[in-house]
C-alpha positions as protocol buffer text, in pm:
chain_id: "A"
residue {
  index: 1
  type: UNK
  ca { x: -387 y: 1758 z: -3314 }
}
residue {
  index: 2
  type: UNK
  ca { x: -744 y: 1753 z: -3169 }
}
residue {
  index: 3
  type: UNK
  ca { x: -816 y: 1859 z: -2876 }
}
residue {
  index: 4
  type: UNK
  ca { x: -909 y: 1565 z: -2675 }
}
residue {
  index: 5
  type: UNK
  ca { x: -511 y: 1442 z: -2732 }
}
residue {
  index: 6
  type: UNK
  ca { x: -373 y: 1788 z: -2671 }
}
residue {
  index: 7
  type: UNK
  ca { x: -576 y: 1824 z: -2344 }
}
residue {
  index: 8
  type: UNK
  ca { x: -416 y: 1507 z: -2149 }
}
residue {
  index: 9
  type: UNK
  ca { x: -55 y: 1617 z: -2190 }
}
residue {
  index: 10
  type: UNK
  ca { x: -155 y: 1934 z: -2063 }
}
residue {
  index: 11
  type: UNK
  ca { x: -319 y: 1732 z: -1748 }
}
residue {
  index: 12
  type: UNK
  ca { x: -31 y: 1552 z: -1687 }
}
residue {
  index: 13
  type: UNK
  ca { x: 238 y: 1895 z: -1639 }
}
residue {
  index: 14
  type: UNK
  ca { x: -120 y: 2041 z: -1411 }
}
residue {
  index: 15
  type: UNK
  ca { x: -73 y: 1743 z: -1250 }
}
residue {
  index: 16
  type: UNK
  ca { x: 306 y: 1685 z: -1229 }
}
residue {
  index: 17
  type: UNK
  ca { x: 356 y: 2032 z: -1069 }
}
residue {
  index: 18
  type: UNK
  ca { x: 79 y: 1993 z: -818 }
}
residue {
  index: 19
  type: UNK
  ca { x: 260 y: 1734 z: -618 }
}
residue {
  index: 20
  type: UNK
  ca { x: 527 y: 1993 z: -540 }
}
residue {
  index: 21
  type: UNK
  ca { x: 342 y: 2121 z: -268 }
}
residue {
  index: 22
  type: UNK
  ca { x: 137 y: 1804 z: -208 }
}
residue {
  index: 23
  type: UNK
  ca { x: 469 y: 1657 z: -170 }
}
residue {
  index: 24
  type: UNK
  ca { x: 577 y: 1961 z: 101 }
}
residue {
  index: 25
  type: UNK
  ca { x: 259 y: 1962 z: 279 }
}
residue {
  index: 26
  type: UNK
  ca { x: 289 y: 1579 z: 368 }
}
residue {
  index: 27
  type: UNK
  ca { x: 711 y: 1624 z: 404 }
}
residue {
  index: 28
  type: UNK
  ca { x: 620 y: 1921 z: 679 }
}
residue {
  index: 29
  type: UNK
  ca { x: 351 y: 1743 z: 828 }
}
residue {
  index: 30
  type: UNK
  ca { x: 597 y: 1422 z: 899 }
}
residue {
  index: 31
  type: UNK
  ca { x: 867 y: 1702 z: 1029 }
}
residue {
  index: 32
  type: UNK
  ca { x: 638 y: 1917 z: 1315 }
}
residue {
  index: 33
  type: UNK
  ca { x: 495 y: 1585 z: 1432 }
}
residue {
  index: 34
  type: UNK
  ca { x: 748 y: 1396 z: 1532 }
}
residue {
  index: 35
  type: UNK
  ca { x: 928 y: 1764 z: 1686 }
}
residue {
  index: 36
  type: UNK
  ca { x: 567 y: 1809 z: 1885 }
}
residue {
  index: 37
  type: UNK
  ca { x: 670 y: 1414 z: 2043 }
}
residue {
  index: 38
  type: UNK
  ca { x: 818 y: 1519 z: 2435 }
}
residue {
  index: 39
  type: UNK
  ca { x: 1211 y: 1401 z: 2537 }
}
residue {
  index: 40
  type: UNK
  ca { x: 1489 y: 1366 z: 2328 }
}
residue {
  index: 41
  type: UNK
  ca { x: 1521 y: 1130 z: 2069 }
}
residue {
  index: 42
  type: UNK
  ca { x: 1862 y: 1036 z: 2124 }
}
residue {
  index: 43
  type: UNK
  ca { x: 1846 y: 997 z: 2483 }
}
residue {
  index: 44
  type: UNK
  ca { x: 1516 y: 814 z: 2423 }
}
residue {
  index: 45
  type: UNK
  ca { x: 1705 y: 580 z: 2184 }
}
residue {
  index: 46
  type: UNK
  ca { x: 2045 y: 497 z: 2299 }
}
residue {
  index: 47
  type: UNK
  ca { x: 2031 y: 708 z: 2695 }
}
residue {
  index: 48
  type: UNK
  ca { x: 2080 y: 440 z: 2837 }
}
residue {
  index: 49
  type: UNK
  ca { x: 2388 y: 337 z: 2662 }
}
residue {
  index: 50
  type: UNK
  ca { x: 2595 y: 621 z: 2600 }
}
residue {
  index: 51
  type: UNK
  ca { x: 2707 y: 918 z: 2832 }
}
residue {
  index: 52
  type: UNK
  ca { x: 2662 y: 1296 z: 2844 }
}
residue {
  index: 53
  type: UNK
  ca { x: 2958 y: 1345 z: 2615 }
}
residue {
  index: 54
  type: UNK
  ca { x: 2883 y: 1120 z: 2347 }
}
residue {
  index: 55
  type: UNK
  ca { x: 2510 y: 1221 z: 2334 }
}
residue {
  index: 56
  type: UNK
  ca { x: 2596 y: 1528 z: 2326 }
}
residue {
  index: 57
  type: UNK
  ca { x: 2803 y: 1413 z: 2035 }
}
residue {
  index: 58
  type: UNK
  ca { x: 2521 y: 1245 z: 1866 }
}
residue {
  index: 59
  type: UNK
  ca { x: 2285 y: 1486 z: 1893 }
}
residue {
  index: 60
  type: UNK
  ca { x: 2533 y: 1684 z: 1700 }
}
residue {
  index: 61
  type: UNK
  ca { x: 2658 y: 1480 z: 1381 }
}
residue {
  index: 62
  type: UNK
  ca { x: 2239 y: 1395 z: 1360 }
}
residue {
  index: 63
  type: UNK
  ca { x: 2205 y: 1768 z: 1324 }
}
residue {
  index: 64
  type: UNK
  ca { x: 2010 y: 1812 z: 1633 }
}
residue {
  index: 65
  type: UNK
  ca { x: 2187 y: 2104 z: 1805 }
}
residue {
  index: 66
  type: UNK
  ca { x: 2086 y: 2324 z: 1476 }
}
residue {
  index: 67
  type: UNK
  ca { x: 1807 y: 2536 z: 1451 }
}
residue {
  index: 68
  type: UNK
  ca { x: 1487 y: 2442 z: 1379 }
}
residue {
  index: 69
  type: UNK
  ca { x: 1430 y: 2647 z: 1129 }
}
residue {
  index: 70
  type: UNK
  ca { x: 1790 y: 2505 z: 919 }
}
residue {
  index: 71
  type: UNK
  ca { x: 1703 y: 2113 z: 1025 }
}
residue {
  index: 72
  type: UNK
  ca { x: 1420 y: 2161 z: 847 }
}
residue {
  index: 73
  type: UNK
  ca { x: 1538 y: 2299 z: 525 }
}
residue {
  index: 74
  type: UNK
  ca { x: 1788 y: 2025 z: 539 }
}
residue {
  index: 75
  type: UNK
  ca { x: 1546 y: 1794 z: 607 }
}
residue {
  index: 76
  type: UNK
  ca { x: 1392 y: 1915 z: 287 }
}
residue {
  index: 77
  type: UNK
  ca { x: 1655 y: 1889 z: 84 }
}
residue {
  index: 78
  type: UNK
  ca { x: 1777 y: 1556 z: 204 }
}
residue {
  index: 79
  type: UNK
  ca { x: 1411 y: 1408 z: 140 }
}
residue {
  index: 80
  type: UNK
  ca { x: 1470 y: 1578 z: -228 }
}
residue {
  index: 81
  type: UNK
  ca { x: 1825 y: 1377 z: -261 }
}
residue {
  index: 82
  type: UNK
  ca { x: 1613 y: 1038 z: -132 }
}
residue {
  index: 83
  type: UNK
  ca { x: 1842 y: 1107 z: 187 }
}
residue {
  index: 84
  type: UNK
  ca { x: 1612 y: 952 z: 450 }
}
residue {
  index: 85
  type: UNK
  ca { x: 1891 y: 987 z: 727 }
}
residue {
  index: 86
  type: UNK
  ca { x: 2083 y: 656 z: 943 }
}
residue {
  index: 87
  type: UNK
  ca { x: 1887 y: 548 z: 1218 }
}
residue {
  index: 88
  type: UNK
  ca { x: 2034 y: 636 z: 1623 }
}
residue {
  index: 89
  type: UNK
  ca { x: 2038 y: 310 z: 1719 }
}
residue {
  index: 90
  type: UNK
  ca { x: 2233 y: 71 z: 1512 }
}
residue {
  index: 91
  type: UNK
  ca { x: 2385 y: 317 z: 1261 }
}
residue {
  index: 92
  type: UNK
  ca { x: 2158 y: 192 z: 893 }
}
residue {
  index: 93
  type: UNK
  ca { x: 2089 y: 444 z: 627 }
}
residue {
  index: 94
  type: UNK
  ca { x: 1754 y: 480 z: 602 }
}
residue {
  index: 95
  type: UNK
  ca { x: 1759 y: 454 z: 255 }
}
residue {
  index: 96
  type: UNK
  ca { x: 1962 y: 86 z: 247 }
}
residue {
  index: 97
  type: UNK
  ca { x: 1662 y: -67 z: 533 }
}
residue {
  index: 98
  type: UNK
  ca { x: 1441 y: 67 z: 226 }
}
residue {
  index: 99
  type: UNK
  ca { x: 1638 y: -126 z: -29 }
}
residue {
  index: 100
  type: UNK
  ca { x: 1687 y: -456 z: 220 }
}
residue {
  index: 101
  type: UNK
  ca { x: 1340 y: -499 z: 342 }
}
residue {
  index: 102
  type: UNK
  ca { x: 1126 y: -237 z: 59 }
}
residue {
  index: 103
  type: UNK
  ca { x: 1058 y: -636 z: -155 }
}
residue {
  index: 104
  type: UNK
  ca { x: 854 y: -777 z: 85 }
}
residue {
  index: 105
  type: UNK
  ca { x: 653 y: -485 z: 178 }
}
residue {
  index: 106
  type: UNK
  ca { x: 597 y: -412 z: -217 }
}
residue {
  index: 107
  type: UNK
  ca { x: 550 y: -781 z: -318 }
}
residue {
  index: 108
  type: UNK
  ca { x: 273 y: -817 z: -28 }
}
residue {
  index: 109
  type: UNK
  ca { x: 94 y: -507 z: -141 }
}
residue {
  index: 110
  type: UNK
  ca { x: 60 y: -651 z: -463 }
}
residue {
  index: 111
  type: UNK
  ca { x: -84 y: -991 z: -414 }
}
residue {
  index: 112
  type: UNK
  ca { x: -308 y: -820 z: -112 }
}
residue {
  index: 113
  type: UNK
  ca { x: -384 y: -613 z: -431 }
}
residue {
  index: 114
  type: UNK
  ca { x: -488 y: -896 z: -649 }
}
residue {
  index: 115
  type: UNK
  ca { x: -666 y: -1067 z: -364 }
}
residue {
  index: 116
  type: UNK
  ca { x: -886 y: -728 z: -321 }
}
residue {
  index: 117
  type: UNK
  ca { x: -979 y: -733 z: -726 }
}
residue {
  index: 118
  type: UNK
  ca { x: -1052 y: -1096 z: -749 }
}
residue {
  index: 119
  type: UNK
  ca { x: -1317 y: -1107 z: -460 }
}
residue {
  index: 120
  type: UNK
  ca { x: -1433 y: -759 z: -484 }
}
residue {
  index: 121
  type: UNK
  ca { x: -1501 y: -652 z: -825 }
}
residue {
  index: 122
  type: UNK
  ca { x: -1660 y: -994 z: -928 }
}
residue {
  index: 123
  type: UNK
  ca { x: -1895 y: -988 z: -557 }
}
residue {
  index: 124
  type: UNK
  ca { x: -1937 y: -638 z: -646 }
}
residue {
  index: 125
  type: UNK
  ca { x: -2126 y: -734 z: -961 }
}
residue {
  index: 126
  type: UNK
  ca { x: -2301 y: -995 z: -835 }
}
residue {
  index: 127
  type: UNK
  ca { x: -2429 y: -763 z: -554 }
}
residue {
  index: 128
  type: UNK
  ca { x: -2500 y: -407 z: -795 }
}
residue {
  index: 129
  type: UNK
  ca { x: -2683 y: -724 z: -1048 }
}
residue {
  index: 130
  type: UNK
  ca { x: -2862 y: -896 z: -802 }
}
residue {
  index: 131
  type: UNK
  ca { x: -2991 y: -559 z: -602 }
}
residue {
  index: 132
  type: UNK
  ca { x: -3206 y: -553 z: -284 }
}
residue {
  index: 133
  type: UNK
  ca { x: -3183 y: -976 z: -321 }
}
residue {
  index: 134
  type: UNK
  ca { x: -3115 y: -1196 z: -24 }
}
residue {
  index: 135
  type: UNK
  ca { x: -2810 y: -1300 z: -191 }
}
residue {
  index: 136
  type: UNK
  ca { x: -2730 y: -838 z: -220 }
}
residue {
  index: 137
  type: UNK
  ca { x: -2803 y: -866 z: 120 }
}
residue {
  index: 138
  type: UNK
  ca { x: -2524 y: -1115 z: 230 }
}
residue {
  index: 139
  type: UNK
  ca { x: -2262 y: -978 z: 18 }
}
residue {
  index: 140
  type: UNK
  ca { x: -2293 y: -634 z: 184 }
}
residue {
  index: 141
  type: UNK
  ca { x: -2272 y: -827 z: 520 }
}
residue {
  index: 142
  type: UNK
  ca { x: -1958 y: -959 z: 390 }
}
residue {
  index: 143
  type: UNK
  ca { x: -1862 y: -606 z: 250 }
}
residue {
  index: 144
  type: UNK
  ca { x: -1904 y: -441 z: 596 }
}
residue {
  index: 145
  type: UNK
  ca { x: -1733 y: -749 z: 870 }
}
residue {
  index: 146
  type: UNK
  ca { x: -1408 y: -808 z: 577 }
}
residue {
  index: 147
  type: UNK
  ca { x: -1299 y: -498 z: 624 }
}
residue {
  index: 148
  type: UNK
  ca { x: -1465 y: -348 z: 972 }
}
residue {
  index: 149
  type: UNK
  ca { x: -1268 y: -681 z: 1124 }
}
residue {
  index: 150
  type: UNK
  ca { x: -903 y: -588 z: 1264 }
}
residue {
  index: 151
  type: UNK
  ca { x: -607 y: -709 z: 1021 }
}
residue {
  index: 152
  type: UNK
  ca { x: -475 y: -929 z: 1347 }
}
residue {
  index: 153
  type: UNK
  ca { x: -768 y: -1091 z: 1435 }
}
residue {
  index: 154
  type: UNK
  ca { x: -818 y: -1227 z: 1090 }
}
residue {
  index: 155
  type: UNK
  ca { x: -501 y: -1334 z: 1060 }
}
residue {
  index: 156
  type: UNK
  ca { x: -484 y: -1551 z: 1361 }
}
residue {
  index: 157
  type: UNK
  ca { x: -853 y: -1745 z: 1247 }
}
residue {
  index: 158
  type: UNK
  ca { x: -682 y: -1818 z: 923 }
}
residue {
  index: 159
  type: UNK
  ca { x: -397 y: -1939 z: 1036 }
}
residue {
  index: 160
  type: UNK
  ca { x: -542 y: -2161 z: 1282 }
}
residue {
  index: 161
  type: UNK
  ca { x: -741 y: -2273 z: 1012 }
}
residue {
  index: 162
  type: UNK
  ca { x: -465 y: -2372 z: 768 }
}
residue {
  index: 163
  type: UNK
  ca { x: -285 y: -2577 z: 1075 }
}
residue {
  index: 164
  type: UNK
  ca { x: -549 y: -2766 z: 1121 }
}
residue {
  index: 165
  type: UNK
  ca { x: -692 y: -2800 z: 760 }
}
residue {
  index: 166
  type: UNK
  ca { x: -397 y: -2807 z: 575 }
}
residue {
  index: 167
  type: UNK
  ca { x: -136 y: -2910 z: 760 }
}
residue {
  index: 168
  type: UNK
  ca { x: 183 y: -2857 z: 687 }
}
residue {
  index: 169
  type: UNK
  ca { x: 124 y: -2518 z: 485 }
}
residue {
  index: 170
  type: UNK
  ca { x: 309 y: -2230 z: 551 }
}
residue {
  index: 171
  type: UNK
  ca { x: 158 y: -1994 z: 767 }
}
residue {
  index: 172
  type: UNK
  ca { x: 490 y: -1782 z: 924 }
}
residue {
  index: 173
  type: UNK
  ca { x: 757 y: -1604 z: 667 }
}
residue {
  index: 174
  type: UNK
  ca { x: 815 y: -1521 z: 392 }
}
residue {
  index: 175
  type: UNK
  ca { x: 1020 y: -1784 z: 268 }
}
residue {
  index: 176
  type: UNK
  ca { x: 1181 y: -2072 z: 433 }
}
residue {
  index: 177
  type: UNK
  ca { x: 1519 y: -2030 z: 606 }
}
residue {
  index: 178
  type: UNK
  ca { x: 1703 y: -2258 z: 254 }
}
residue {
  index: 179
  type: UNK
  ca { x: 1524 y: -2061 z: -3 }
}
residue {
  index: 180
  type: UNK
  ca { x: 1626 y: -1704 z: 157 }
}
residue {
  index: 181
  type: UNK
  ca { x: 1979 y: -1828 z: 218 }
}
residue {
  index: 182
  type: UNK
  ca { x: 2073 y: -2004 z: -132 }
}
residue {
  index: 183
  type: UNK
  ca { x: 1828 y: -1736 z: -425 }
}
residue {
  index: 184
  type: UNK
  ca { x: 2092 y: -1481 z: -445 }
}
residue {
  index: 185
  type: UNK
  ca { x: 1963 y: -1132 z: -388 }
}
residue {
  index: 186
  type: UNK
  ca { x: 1996 y: -916 z: -700 }
}
residue {
  index: 187
  type: UNK
  ca { x: 1662 y: -692 z: -641 }
}
residue {
  index: 188
  type: UNK
  ca { x: 1565 y: -730 z: -303 }
}
residue {
  index: 189
  type: UNK
  ca { x: 1251 y: -898 z: -440 }
}
residue {
  index: 190
  type: UNK
  ca { x: 1309 y: -1261 z: -335 }
}
residue {
  index: 191
  type: UNK
  ca { x: 1042 y: -1385 z: -549 }
}
residue {
  index: 192
  type: UNK
  ca { x: 1174 y: -1154 z: -845 }
}
residue {
  index: 193
  type: UNK
  ca { x: 1578 y: -1264 z: -739 }
}
residue {
  index: 194
  type: UNK
  ca { x: 1377 y: -1713 z: -742 }
}
residue {
  index: 195
  type: UNK
  ca { x: 1244 y: -1595 z: -1085 }
}
residue {
  index: 196
  type: UNK
  ca { x: 1567 y: -1447 z: -1225 }
}
residue {
  index: 197
  type: UNK
  ca { x: 1775 y: -1748 z: -1086 }
}
residue {
  index: 198
  type: UNK
  ca { x: 1476 y: -1993 z: -1254 }
}
residue {
  index: 199
  type: UNK
  ca { x: 1515 y: -2222 z: -926 }
}
residue {
  index: 200
  type: UNK
  ca { x: 1104 y: -2345 z: -966 }
}
residue {
  index: 201
  type: UNK
  ca { x: 1157 y: -2502 z: -576 }
}
residue {
  index: 202
  type: UNK
  ca { x: 1192 y: -2166 z: -450 }
}
residue {
  index: 203
  type: UNK
  ca { x: 968 y: -1999 z: -631 }
}
residue {
  index: 204
  type: UNK
  ca { x: 722 y: -2305 z: -521 }
}
residue {
  index: 205
  type: UNK
  ca { x: 825 y: -2199 z: -181 }
}
residue {
  index: 206
  type: UNK
  ca { x: 776 y: -1827 z: -193 }
}
residue {
  index: 207
  type: UNK
  ca { x: 448 y: -1809 z: -315 }
}
residue {
  index: 208
  type: UNK
  ca { x: 294 y: -2079 z: -95 }
}
residue {
  index: 209
  type: UNK
  ca { x: 463 y: -1765 z: 179 }
}
residue {
  index: 210
  type: UNK
  ca { x: 285 y: -1540 z: 38 }
}
residue {
  index: 211
  type: UNK
  ca { x: -96 y: -1695 z: 19 }
}
residue {
  index: 212
  type: UNK
  ca { x: -205 y: -1670 z: 351 }
}
residue {
  index: 213
  type: UNK
  ca { x: -90 y: -1288 z: 454 }
}
residue {
  index: 214
  type: UNK
  ca { x: -181 y: -1130 z: 98 }
}
residue {
  index: 215
  type: UNK
  ca { x: -521 y: -1341 z: 134 }
}
residue {
  index: 216
  type: UNK
  ca { x: -588 y: -1177 z: 499 }
}
residue {
  index: 217
  type: UNK
  ca { x: -492 y: -820 z: 431 }
}
residue {
  index: 218
  type: UNK
  ca { x: -670 y: -836 z: 60 }
}
residue {
  index: 219
  type: UNK
  ca { x: -988 y: -972 z: 237 }
}
residue {
  index: 220
  type: UNK
  ca { x: -954 y: -614 z: 448 }
}
residue {
  index: 221
  type: UNK
  ca { x: -951 y: -429 z: 115 }
}
residue {
  index: 222
  type: UNK
  ca { x: -1229 y: -640 z: -51 }
}
residue {
  index: 223
  type: UNK
  ca { x: -1521 y: -528 z: 184 }
}
residue {
  index: 224
  type: UNK
  ca { x: -1453 y: -103 z: 5 }
}
residue {
  index: 225
  type: UNK
  ca { x: -1401 y: -231 z: -365 }
}
residue {
  index: 226
  type: UNK
  ca { x: -1774 y: -473 z: -300 }
}
residue {
  index: 227
  type: UNK
  ca { x: -1903 y: -99 z: -193 }
}
residue {
  index: 228
  type: UNK
  ca { x: -1737 y: 80 z: -496 }
}
residue {
  index: 229
  type: UNK
  ca { x: -1848 y: -135 z: -776 }
}
residue {
  index: 230
  type: UNK
  ca { x: -2170 y: -238 z: -625 }
}
residue {
  index: 231
  type: UNK
  ca { x: -2298 y: 114 z: -594 }
}
residue {
  index: 232
  type: UNK
  ca { x: -2131 y: 236 z: -931 }
}
residue {
  index: 233
  type: UNK
  ca { x: -2320 y: -36 z: -1068 }
}
residue {
  index: 234
  type: UNK
  ca { x: -2659 y: 87 z: -1011 }
}
residue {
  index: 235
  type: UNK
  ca { x: -2616 y: 398 z: -1107 }
}
residue {
  index: 236
  type: UNK
  ca { x: -2475 y: 290 z: -1427 }
}
residue {
  index: 237
  type: UNK
  ca { x: -2764 y: 66 z: -1511 }
}
residue {
  index: 238
  type: UNK
  ca { x: -2994 y: 341 z: -1416 }
}
residue {
  index: 239
  type: UNK
  ca { x: -2813 y: 562 z: -1709 }
}
residue {
  index: 240
  type: UNK
  ca { x: -3032 y: 655 z: -2024 }
}
residue {
  index: 241
  type: UNK
  ca { x: -2801 y: 450 z: -2259 }
}
residue {
  index: 242
  type: UNK
  ca { x: -2867 y: 104 z: -2071 }
}
residue {
  index: 243
  type: UNK
  ca { x: -3230 y: 167 z: -2125 }
}
residue {
  index: 244
  type: UNK
  ca { x: -3153 y: 204 z: -2486 }
}
residue {
  index: 245
  type: UNK
  ca { x: -2912 y: -97 z: -2490 }
}
residue {
  index: 246
  type: UNK
  ca { x: -3260 y: -282 z: -2340 }
}
residue {
  index: 247
  type: UNK
  ca { x: -3456 y: -161 z: -2568 }
}
residue {
  index: 248
  type: UNK
  ca { x: -3254 y: -273 z: -2878 }
}
residue {
  index: 249
  type: UNK
  ca { x: -3312 y: -600 z: -2752 }
}
residue {
  index: 250
  type: UNK
  ca { x: -2972 y: -676 z: -2664 }
}
residue {
  index: 251
  type: UNK
  ca { x: -2942 y: -913 z: -2387 }
}
residue {
  index: 252
  type: UNK
  ca { x: -2953 y: -793 z: -2046 }
}
residue {
  index: 253
  type: UNK
  ca { x: -2624 y: -1011 z: -1974 }
}
residue {
  index: 254
  type: UNK
  ca { x: -2399 y: -846 z: -2245 }
}
residue {
  index: 255
  type: UNK
  ca { x: -2608 y: -516 z: -2186 }
}
residue {
  index: 256
  type: UNK
  ca { x: -2399 y: -570 z: -1834 }
}
residue {
  index: 257
  type: UNK
  ca { x: -2073 y: -688 z: -1963 }
}
residue {
  index: 258
  type: UNK
  ca { x: -2011 y: -428 z: -2230 }
}
residue {
  index: 259
  type: UNK
  ca { x: -2229 y: -136 z: -2157 }
}
residue {
  index: 260
  type: UNK
  ca { x: -2276 y: -88 z: -1715 }
}
residue {
  index: 261
  type: UNK
  ca { x: -1989 y: -277 z: -1606 }
}
residue {
  index: 262
  type: UNK
  ca { x: -1780 y: -88 z: -1776 }
}
residue {
  index: 263
  type: UNK
  ca { x: -1849 y: 228 z: -1693 }
}
residue {
  index: 264
  type: UNK
  ca { x: -1918 y: 136 z: -1360 }
}
residue {
  index: 265
  type: UNK
  ca { x: -1536 y: 92 z: -1310 }
}
residue {
  index: 266
  type: UNK
  ca { x: -1432 y: 411 z: -1409 }
}
residue {
  index: 267
  type: UNK
  ca { x: -1511 y: 628 z: -1124 }
}
residue {
  index: 268
  type: UNK
  ca { x: -1333 y: 318 z: -905 }
}
residue {
  index: 269
  type: UNK
  ca { x: -1038 y: 317 z: -1123 }
}
residue {
  index: 270
  type: UNK
  ca { x: -915 y: 627 z: -861 }
}
residue {
  index: 271
  type: UNK
  ca { x: -1068 y: 459 z: -545 }
}
residue {
  index: 272
  type: UNK
  ca { x: -873 y: 164 z: -559 }
}
residue {
  index: 273
  type: UNK
  ca { x: -582 y: 325 z: -677 }
}
residue {
  index: 274
  type: UNK
  ca { x: -565 y: 514 z: -366 }
}
residue {
  index: 275
  type: UNK
  ca { x: -652 y: 246 z: -148 }
}
residue {
  index: 276
  type: UNK
  ca { x: -302 y: 20 z: -335 }
}
residue {
  index: 277
  type: UNK
  ca { x: -125 y: 333 z: -171 }
}
residue {
  index: 278
  type: UNK
  ca { x: -298 y: 254 z: 140 }
}
residue {
  index: 279
  type: UNK
  ca { x: -217 y: -119 z: 152 }
}
residue {
  index: 280
  type: UNK
  ca { x: 170 y: 1 z: 109 }
}
residue {
  index: 281
  type: UNK
  ca { x: 136 y: 191 z: 395 }
}
residue {
  index: 282
  type: UNK
  ca { x: -81 y: -11 z: 636 }
}
residue {
  index: 283
  type: UNK
  ca { x: 61 y: -370 z: 593 }
}
residue {
  index: 284
  type: UNK
  ca { x: 217 y: -246 z: 933 }
}
residue {
  index: 285
  type: UNK
  ca { x: 4 y: -514 z: 1114 }
}
residue {
  index: 286
  type: UNK
  ca { x: -17 y: -738 z: 875 }
}
residue {
  index: 287
  type: UNK
  ca { x: 368 y: -815 z: 866 }
}
residue {
  index: 288
  type: UNK
  ca { x: 349 y: -795 z: 1226 }
}
residue {
  index: 289
  type: UNK
  ca { x: 149 y: -1100 z: 1248 }
}
residue {
  index: 290
  type: UNK
  ca { x: 264 y: -1337 z: 963 }
}
residue {
  index: 291
  type: UNK
  ca { x: 656 y: -1230 z: 1098 }
}
residue {
  index: 292
  type: UNK
  ca { x: 713 y: -1060 z: 735 }
}
residue {
  index: 293
  type: UNK
  ca { x: 1010 y: -954 z: 700 }
}
residue {
  index: 294
  type: UNK
  ca { x: 883 y: -558 z: 586 }
}
residue {
  index: 295
  type: UNK
  ca { x: 912 y: -182 z: 614 }
}
residue {
  index: 296
  type: UNK
  ca { x: 636 y: -257 z: 827 }
}
residue {
  index: 297
  type: UNK
  ca { x: 761 y: -500 z: 1074 }
}
residue {
  index: 298
  type: UNK
  ca { x: 1046 y: -274 z: 1102 }
}
residue {
  index: 299
  type: UNK
  ca { x: 897 y: 22 z: 1136 }
}
residue {
  index: 300
  type: UNK
  ca { x: 743 y: -114 z: 1493 }
}
residue {
  index: 301
  type: UNK
  ca { x: 1086 y: -199 z: 1565 }
}
residue {
  index: 302
  type: UNK
  ca { x: 1254 y: 130 z: 1592 }
}
residue {
  index: 303
  type: UNK
  ca { x: 980 y: 307 z: 1747 }
}
residue {
  index: 304
  type: UNK
  ca { x: 986 y: 67 z: 1997 }
}
residue {
  index: 305
  type: UNK
  ca { x: 1311 y: 164 z: 2038 }
}
residue {
  index: 306
  type: UNK
  ca { x: 1213 y: 585 z: 1955 }
}
residue {
  index: 307
  type: UNK
  ca { x: 1454 y: 596 z: 1680 }
}
residue {
  index: 308
  type: UNK
  ca { x: 1327 y: 944 z: 1593 }
}
residue {
  index: 309
  type: UNK
  ca { x: 1549 y: 917 z: 1253 }
}
residue {
  index: 310
  type: UNK
  ca { x: 1453 y: 634 z: 1131 }
}
residue {
  index: 311
  type: UNK
  ca { x: 1083 y: 669 z: 1195 }
}
residue {
  index: 312
  type: UNK
  ca { x: 1103 y: 988 z: 1020 }
}
residue {
  index: 313
  type: UNK
  ca { x: 1250 y: 875 z: 687 }
}
residue {
  index: 314
  type: UNK
  ca { x: 1056 y: 509 z: 665 }
}
residue {
  index: 315
  type: UNK
  ca { x: 720 y: 753 z: 721 }
}
residue {
  index: 316
  type: UNK
  ca { x: 846 y: 1022 z: 464 }
}
residue {
  index: 317
  type: UNK
  ca { x: 929 y: 736 z: 276 }
}
residue {
  index: 318
  type: UNK
  ca { x: 604 y: 599 z: 310 }
}
residue {
  index: 319
  type: UNK
  ca { x: 389 y: 935 z: 237 }
}
residue {
  index: 320
  type: UNK
  ca { x: 573 y: 1014 z: -122 }
}
residue {
  index: 321
  type: UNK
  ca { x: 494 y: 645 z: -195 }
}
residue {
  index: 322
  type: UNK
  ca { x: 117 y: 778 z: -171 }
}
residue {
  index: 323
  type: UNK
  ca { x: 188 y: 1085 z: -321 }
}
residue {
  index: 324
  type: UNK
  ca { x: 379 y: 860 z: -660 }
}
residue {
  index: 325
  type: UNK
  ca { x: 64 y: 654 z: -650 }
}
residue {
  index: 326
  type: UNK
  ca { x: -235 y: 936 z: -674 }
}
residue {
  index: 327
  type: UNK
  ca { x: -2 y: 1124 z: -895 }
}
residue {
  index: 328
  type: UNK
  ca { x: 6 y: 740 z: -1195 }
}
residue {
  index: 329
  type: UNK
  ca { x: -388 y: 731 z: -1074 }
}
residue {
  index: 330
  type: UNK
  ca { x: -465 y: 1017 z: -1178 }
}
residue {
  index: 331
  type: UNK
  ca { x: -315 y: 970 z: -1513 }
}
residue {
  index: 332
  type: UNK
  ca { x: -481 y: 598 z: -1550 }
}
residue {
  index: 333
  type: UNK
  ca { x: -760 y: 793 z: -1453 }
}
residue {
  index: 334
  type: UNK
  ca { x: -749 y: 1091 z: -1744 }
}
residue {
  index: 335
  type: UNK
  ca { x: -644 y: 782 z: -2004 }
}
residue {
  index: 336
  type: UNK
  ca { x: -965 y: 568 z: -1958 }
}
residue {
  index: 337
  type: UNK
  ca { x: -1156 y: 850 z: -1918 }
}
residue {
  index: 338
  type: UNK
  ca { x: -1168 y: 1167 z: -2135 }
}
residue {
  index: 339
  type: UNK
  ca { x: -1370 y: 1382 z: -1970 }
}
residue {
  index: 340
  type: UNK
  ca { x: -1127 y: 1322 z: -1643 }
}
residue {
  index: 341
  type: UNK
  ca { x: -882 y: 1555 z: -1844 }
}
residue {
  index: 342
  type: UNK
  ca { x: -1144 y: 1862 z: -1872 }
}
């Protein structure tokens, strides 16, 4: 076995070991930040519905009457078993909420990520190739505006445009009520369930409902990708191996496609992967804007209800998801670029 091939398993092992302290730090921060909030979580969530004895019983059932260190150790143990607790306001297991509504957030995230790449990568490539031209300036301006614009404002503007110019196109919700009712729930992901059922009408309806929210979130994320691709393409265009390819008489289009552009994407993979993780946890405003039945919209409802356990469980899940995606991105980066393994 060569040194390069032998280094990949070691790199993956090191990254797996580093996940442990990273998760511990994230879980500790979630635990502490929620505990420093003023007030009693049970009283805040259901204080006007229960008497003093019932409130004390509810605190005891949740373990909130125990010492802080005991609560902390139990919280870490529950998180290791993927037990995110039971909500205070409606007594639902948080894991059940994640299973029921996580699919909607996942499809929104994947769709937005695809739109972001389809918009950001080609525009970043054009901007890098046409550096310091009016076209480059226009693309950079578009990237800055798209990244800085509030997602709810962009969503509402796009809804207005669709209602005016494409009447009848769905603008809110994940699907028509008939589709949600008739598609059998097998995986928790509505689109996948419709595909399994081979229900073409439902598939078309679900995809139509996905277009607007996914495009809105993807449009905002594309600004980061445009800048990354542009900067890295400009850097690689000045490298020695690109100049050598040009000196051999290789056409400029082929130099960019086979030499500069492919190598420019290597450092972009890491940031794009992290953007995917941030999209997963940052879809809250998009879900709220488009009445999307995902975890972000549910989290806002529990924040409004001041349901301490629900907030803790959902935030913990998002934190773990970000860590897992970061690990996968690191491994993919090591597979694409052997230099990363060292």
